[in-house]
N, CA, C and O atoms as a MOPAC input file, in Angstrom:
PM7 MOZYME 1SCF
protein

 N      0.96400 1    -1.24200 1    -0.00100 1
 C      0.11800 1     0.00000 1    -0.18400 1
 C      0.93400 1     1.44600 1     0.22600 1
 O      0.38100 1     2.51200 1    -0.04600 1
 N      1.94000 1     1.44100 1     0.72600 1
 C      2.82300 1     2.42300 1     1.03400 1
 C      3.56700 1     2.50100 1    -0.58500 1
 O      3.77900 1     3.60900 1    -1.07800 1
 N      3.89100 1     1.36100 1    -1.25900 1
 C      4.31700 1     1.40000 1    -2.39400 1
 C      3.52700 1     2.65900 1    -3.14800 1
 O      3.96500 1     3.77600 1    -3.42500 1
 N      1.94400 1     1.97100 1    -3.43100 1
 C      1.38900 1     2.71100 1    -4.11500 1
 C      1.44500 1     4.44800 1    -3.78400 1
 O      1.79700 1     5.42100 1    -4.45100 1
 N      0.93600 1     4.27100 1    -2.48400 1
 C      0.40400 1     5.79300 1    -1.84900 1
 C      1.72100 1     6.67300 1    -2.18100 1
 O      1.54400 1     7.88700 1    -2.27700 1
 N      2.99600 1     6.17500 1    -2.36000 1
 C      4.11400 1     6.66500 1    -2.65100 1
 C      4.27700 1     7.65700 1    -4.34200 1
 O      4.90500 1     8.70500 1    -4.48900 1
 N      3.59100 1     6.99100 1    -5.27800 1
 C      3.39400 1     7.16900 1    -6.07600 1
 C      2.55700 1     8.40500 1    -6.58600 1
 O      2.75400 1     9.19200 1    -7.51200 1
 N      1.39700 1     8.27400 1    -5.50700 1
 C      0.87900 1     9.36700 1    -5.74900 1
 C      1.43500 1    10.71300 1    -4.40000 1
 O      0.38700 1    11.21200 1    -3.99200 1
 N      2.04500 1    11.04300 1    -4.03500 1
 C      2.91000 1    11.95100 1    -2.84300 1
 C      2.26500 1    11.66700 1    -1.72800 1
 O      1.82500 1    12.61600 1    -1.07900 1
 N      2.05400 1    10.27200 1    -1.23600 1
 C      0.90100 1     9.83100 1    -0.24200 1
 C      2.59200 1     9.62200 1     1.13000 1
 O      3.80500 1     9.78000 1     0.99200 1
 N      1.71100 1     9.22000 1     2.27800 1
 C      2.66700 1     9.33000 1     3.58200 1
 C      2.47700 1     8.02800 1     4.18100 1
 O      1.49700 1     7.42700 1     3.74300 1
 N      3.00200 1     7.56700 1     4.86800 1
 C      3.02700 1     6.33500 1     5.86500 1
 C      2.35500 1     6.92600 1     7.26400 1
 O      2.99200 1     7.91600 1     7.62600 1
 N      1.58900 1     6.70500 1     7.88600 1
 C      1.36200 1     7.48700 1     9.03400 1
 C      0.86300 1     6.22100 1     9.70400 1
 O     -0.07300 1     5.51800 1     9.32200 1
 N      1.91500 1     5.98200 1    11.14400 1
 C      1.86700 1     4.79400 1    11.71400 1
 C      1.90100 1     5.10100 1    13.67900 1
 O      2.71600 1     5.74300 1    14.34200 1
 N      1.07700 1     4.59000 1    13.97000 1
 C      0.80500 1     4.41900 1    15.49100 1
 C      1.64700 1     3.10900 1    16.02800 1
 O      1.13600 1     1.98800 1    16.04500 1
 N      2.70500 1     3.31700 1    16.37000 1
 C      3.85800 1     2.01100 1    16.34700 1
 C      3.26000 1     0.75800 1    17.08400 1
 O      2.51600 1     0.83400 1    18.06200 1
 N      3.66700 1    -0.36300 1    16.51100 1
 C      2.95900 1    -1.35800 1    16.91700 1
 C      3.41200 1    -1.81200 1    18.45400 1
 O      2.82300 1    -2.72700 1    19.02900 1
 N      4.51700 1    -1.08600 1    19.06300 1
 C      5.07500 1    -1.42800 1    20.30400 1
 C      5.73400 1    -0.13700 1    20.50000 1
 O      6.59500 1     0.42500 1    19.82300 1
 N      5.19300 1     0.17500 1    21.47800 1
 C      6.06100 1     1.25300 1    22.20100 1
 C      6.46000 1     0.66900 1    23.79400 1
 O      6.50800 1     1.52700 1    24.67500 1
 N      6.66100 1    -0.34900 1    24.06500 1
 C      7.21100 1    -1.55000 1    25.02000 1
 C      8.34200 1    -2.20900 1    24.71000 1
 O      9.33700 1    -1.59500 1    24.32500 1
 N      8.32300 1    -3.25700 1    24.81300 1
 C      9.47800 1    -4.30600 1    24.91300 1
 C      9.89100 1    -4.10900 1    23.32700 1
 O     11.08800 1    -4.20400 1    23.05300 1
 N      9.33500 1    -3.95000 1    22.70700 1
 C      9.72500 1    -4.17200 1    20.96500 1
 C      9.87900 1    -2.43600 1    20.52200 1
 O      9.72600 1    -2.02000 1    19.37300 1
 N     10.12200 1    -1.81100 1    21.39600 1
 C      9.88100 1    -0.29900 1    20.80700 1
 C     10.74800 1    -0.04100 1    19.58400 1
 O     10.40200 1     0.64000 1    18.61900 1
 N     12.28000 1    -0.85300 1    19.77900 1
 C     13.20700 1    -0.68600 1    18.54100 1
 C     12.94100 1    -1.59200 1    17.04200 1
 O     13.41500 1    -1.55200 1    15.90700 1
 N     12.00300 1    -2.33200 1    17.69000 1
 C     11.33300 1    -3.41300 1    16.35900 1
 C     10.72000 1    -2.32200 1    15.60000 1
 O     10.71100 1    -1.96300 1    14.42200 1
 N     10.22600 1    -1.93800 1    16.67300 1
 C      8.85100 1    -1.14200 1    15.47300 1
 C      9.00100 1     0.18500 1    15.04700 1
 O      8.24100 1     0.80200 1    14.30100 1
 N     10.25000 1     0.66300 1    15.68300 1
 C     11.19800 1     1.66400 1    15.10800 1
 C     11.80600 1     1.29100 1    13.74100 1
 O     11.66500 1     2.11500 1    12.83700 1
 N     12.46600 1     0.14400 1    13.48700 1
 C     13.05800 1    -0.02700 1    12.50400 1
 C     12.00000 1    -1.24600 1    11.08100 1
 O     12.28900 1    -1.47700 1     9.90700 1
 N     10.80200 1    -1.73900 1    11.93000 1
 C     10.02900 1    -1.62200 1    10.75400 1
 C      9.23100 1    -0.81500 1    10.29800 1
 O      8.48100 1    -1.26300 1     9.43200 1
 N      9.11400 1     0.29300 1    10.58800 1
 C      8.85400 1     1.82000 1    10.13600 1
 C      9.60900 1     2.62300 1     9.12300 1
 O      9.30100 1     3.25100 1     8.11000 1
 N     10.56000 1     2.40300 1     9.68400 1
 C     12.02800 1     2.67900 1     8.65500 1
 C     12.33800 1     1.71800 1     7.37900 1
 O     13.11500 1     2.02600 1     6.47500 1
 N     11.71400 1     0.68600 1     7.44400 1
 C     12.22900 1    -0.24000 1     6.87400 1
 C     10.87600 1     0.00500 1     5.65300 1
 O     11.15600 1     0.26800 1     4.48300 1
 N      9.59400 1    -0.11200 1     6.07400 1
 C      8.64900 1     0.36600 1     5.14200 1
 C      8.93200 1     1.64300 1     4.33300 1
 O      8.82000 1     1.69400 1     3.10800 1
 N      9.33100 1     2.73600 1     5.16400 1
 C      9.62900 1     3.84500 1     4.25500 1
 C     10.42600 1     3.55000 1     3.42800 1
 O      9.85500 1     3.46400 1     2.34100 1
 N     11.78200 1     3.28000 1     3.34000 1
 C     12.85400 1     2.75400 1     2.95600 1
 C     12.48100 1     2.20000 1     1.49600 1
 O     12.79800 1     2.76300 1     0.44800 1
 N     11.73300 1     0.96800 1     1.60100 1
 C     11.44800 1     0.22600 1     0.52300 1
 C     10.14600 1     1.17000 1    -0.30500 1
 O     10.15100 1     1.42800 1    -1.50800 1
 N      9.27300 1     1.50900 1     0.50300 1
 C      8.17900 1     1.96000 1    -0.64400 1
 C      8.71000 1     3.60700 1    -0.83000 1
 O      8.03900 1     4.27400 1    -1.61700 1
 N      9.66400 1     4.17000 1    -0.27300 1
 C     10.47900 1     5.26800 1    -1.01600 1
 C      9.10100 1     6.33700 1    -0.62700 1
 O      8.63000 1     6.96200 1    -1.57700 1
 N      8.60800 1     6.49200 1     0.45600 1
 C      7.34000 1     7.22000 1     1.40900 1
 C      7.69000 1     7.99500 1     2.63400 1
 O      8.19100 1     7.35000 1     3.55400 1
 N      7.50400 1     9.29900 1     2.79600 1
 C      7.47000 1     9.82500 1     4.12200 1
 C      6.77800 1     9.02100 1     4.87800 1
 O      5.78600 1     8.34800 1     4.60000 1
 N      7.60500 1     9.17600 1     6.25500 1
 C      6.68300 1     8.08700 1     7.26100 1
 C      6.46200 1     9.01900 1     8.33400 1
 O      7.45300 1     9.72700 1     8.51200 1
 N      5.49900 1     9.26400 1     9.11500 1
 C      5.21000 1     9.52900 1    10.30700 1
 C      4.85100 1     8.91200 1    11.07100 1
 O      4.02100 1     8.03800 1    10.82000 1
 N      5.46600 1     9.17400 1    12.65900 1
 C      5.42200 1     8.21000 1    14.06500 1
 C      4.22200 1     9.24800 1    14.81300 1
 O      4.26000 1    10.44300 1    15.10600 1
 N      3.13400 1     8.17100 1    14.97200 1
 C      2.06800 1     9.15000 1    16.05800 1
 C      2.46600 1     8.78300 1    17.18300 1
 O      2.57900 1     7.56400 1    17.30600 1
 N      2.75700 1     9.49200 1    18.17900 1
 C      2.68000 1     9.44500 1    19.75800 1
 C      4.07600 1     8.16000 1    20.08900 1
 O      4.08400 1     7.05300 1    20.62800 1
 N      5.14600 1     9.03800 1    19.43400 1
 C      6.26400 1     8.67400 1    19.95300 1
 C      6.56200 1     8.29500 1    21.49200 1
 O      6.83600 1     9.23300 1    22.24200 1
 N      6.53500 1     7.19800 1    21.93200 1
 C      6.80000 1     7.23300 1    23.06300 1
 C      6.94800 1     5.60000 1    23.80100 1
 O      6.18400 1     4.69200 1    23.47600 1
 N      7.85700 1     5.45500 1    24.64400 1
 C      8.61100 1     4.28900 1    25.46000 1
 C      7.49500 1     4.26800 1    26.47900 1
 O      7.33200 1     5.16200 1    27.30900 1
 N      6.47100 1     2.81200 1    26.32600 1
 C      5.79300 1     2.81000 1    27.17000 1
 C      6.21900 1     1.79600 1    28.53800 1
 O      6.94900 1     0.80800 1    28.46500 1
 N      5.64000 1     2.25800 1    29.62800 1
 C      6.28900 1     1.41900 1    31.17200 1
 C      8.08200 1     1.94600 1    30.98500 1
 O      8.85000 1     2.20400 1    30.05800 1
 N      8.12100 1     1.89200 1    32.70400 1
 C      9.11300 1     2.53700 1    32.83600 1
 C     10.41100 1     1.59500 1    32.66500 1
 O     11.44800 1     2.25900 1    32.67500 1
 N     10.61000 1     0.14400 1    32.50500 1
 C     11.27700 1    -0.80100 1    32.19500 1
 C     11.89700 1    -0.25500 1    30.61400 1
 O     13.03500 1    -0.56300 1    30.26100 1
 N     10.93800 1     0.62500 1    29.70700 1
 C     11.12100 1     0.77600 1    28.47300 1
 C     11.80300 1     2.08700 1    28.58000 1
 O     12.62200 1     2.30400 1    27.68600 1
 N     11.62900 1     3.12100 1    29.58400 1
 C     12.03100 1     4.63000 1    29.05200 1
 C     13.31300 1     5.16900 1    28.30000 1
 O     13.48900 1     5.98500 1    27.39400 1
 N     14.46400 1     4.03600 1    29.37400 1
 C     15.51400 1     4.59500 1    28.52800 1
 C     16.07600 1     4.42100 1    27.12000 1
 O     17.09200 1     4.78000 1    26.52400 1
 N     15.08800 1     3.78700 1    26.87200 1
 C     15.35800 1     3.86400 1    25.31600 1
 C     14.80500 1     4.32400 1    24.43300 1
 O     14.60600 1     3.73800 1    23.36900 1
 N     14.32000 1     5.87700 1    24.79900 1
 C     13.88500 1     7.32600 1    24.00700 1
 C     15.08600 1     7.94300 1    23.32300 1
 O     14.90700 1     8.53100 1    22.25600 1
 N     16.37200 1     7.85200 1    23.88300 1
 C     17.75100 1     8.90300 1    23.43100 1
 C     18.32200 1     7.90300 1    22.27200 1
 O     18.92500 1     8.34000 1    21.29200 1
 N     18.09700 1     6.68000 1    22.46200 1
 C     18.51800 1     5.83400 1    21.24700 1
 C     17.60600 1     5.90000 1    20.06000 1
 O     17.99900 1     6.09800 1    18.91000 1
 N     16.30300 1     5.71200 1    20.43600 1
 C     15.43700 1     6.11200 1    19.25300 1
 C     15.29700 1     7.51000 1    18.63600 1
 O     15.05600 1     7.92700 1    17.50300 1
 N     15.51400 1     8.00200 1    19.69200 1
 C     15.40000 1     9.47200 1    18.57400 1
 C     16.89400 1     9.55900 1    17.97000 1
 O     16.95700 1    10.29200 1    16.98200 1
 N     18.22500 1     8.90500 1    18.39800 1
 C     19.39900 1     9.21500 1    17.92900 1
 C     19.35800 1     8.32800 1    16.38100 1
 O     20.21000 1     8.45600 1    15.50100 1
 N     18.00300 1     7.30600 1    16.30400 1
 C     17.99600 1     6.04600 1    15.17300 1
 C     17.14400 1     6.91000 1    14.23300 1
 O     17.50600 1     6.91300 1    13.05700 1
 N     15.86700 1     7.78200 1    14.62300 1
 C     15.33300 1     8.33700 1    13.83400 1
 C     16.22400 1     9.59600 1    13.19500 1
 O     16.02800 1     9.90200 1    12.01900 1
 N     17.21700 1    10.32500 1    14.00400 1
 C     17.93300 1    11.35300 1    13.51500 1
 C     19.02200 1    10.61900 1    12.50200 1
 O     19.64100 1    11.26800 1    11.65800 1
 N     19.11900 1     9.76100 1    12.61100 1
 C     20.39700 1     8.76500 1    11.49400 1
 C     19.61300 1     8.72500 1    10.00400 1
 O     20.03800 1     9.02700 1     8.88900 1
 N     18.26000 1     8.21800 1    10.44900 1
 C     17.40200 1     7.94400 1     9.38100 1
 C     17.47300 1     9.04500 1     8.35600 1
 O     17.95700 1     9.03300 1     7.22400 1
 N     16.66500 1    10.32200 1     9.26500 1
 C     16.79500 1    11.69100 1     8.10000 1
 C     18.12500 1    11.75900 1     7.66300 1
 O     18.28600 1    11.70300 1     6.44400 1
 N     19.33500 1    11.89200 1     8.53300 1
 C     20.22000 1    12.25000 1     7.76400 1
 C     20.59200 1    11.55500 1     6.45800 1
 O     21.20200 1    12.16500 1     5.58000 1
 N     20.12800 1     9.93700 1     6.29300 1
 C     20.28500 1     9.32400 1     5.36300 1
 C     19.49200 1     9.45200 1     4.01400 1
 O     19.49700 1     8.81500 1     2.96100 1
 N     18.77200 1    10.60100 1     4.51500 1
 C     17.49900 1    11.14100 1     3.42200 1
 C     15.92800 1    10.71000 1     3.36000 1
 O     15.11600 1    11.04700 1     2.49700 1
 N     15.71000 1     9.88800 1     4.48100 1
 C     14.38500 1     9.28500 1     4.90400 1
 C     13.68200 1    10.57200 1     5.34400 1
 O     14.13400 1    11.46000 1     6.06800 1
 N     12.32600 1    10.48000 1     4.68100 1
 C     11.52100 1    11.56800 1     5.48500 1
 C     10.86500 1    10.98800 1     6.45900 1
 O     10.07200 1    10.07300 1     6.23600 1
 N     11.13600 1    11.48600 1     7.75200 1
 C     10.31500 1    11.05800 1     9.13300 1
 C      9.90100 1    12.52500 1     9.86800 1
 O      9.27600 1    12.52900 1    10.92800 1

């Protein structure tokens, strides 16, 4: 669907599939979809759910920033 949306200037808007224990995997999934479809991606409600996951936010933000530097529209 994202590949088709890309043809028309569409975007991929995602409410992450995991904001908890699989936060990293969810971020990578979004980045992979955006890269393969060549589409702008938006993350709705970016957060780390649960105290055990709060420490992940700094690295998640760094990962998003790296994807942006690599040319991905996030």
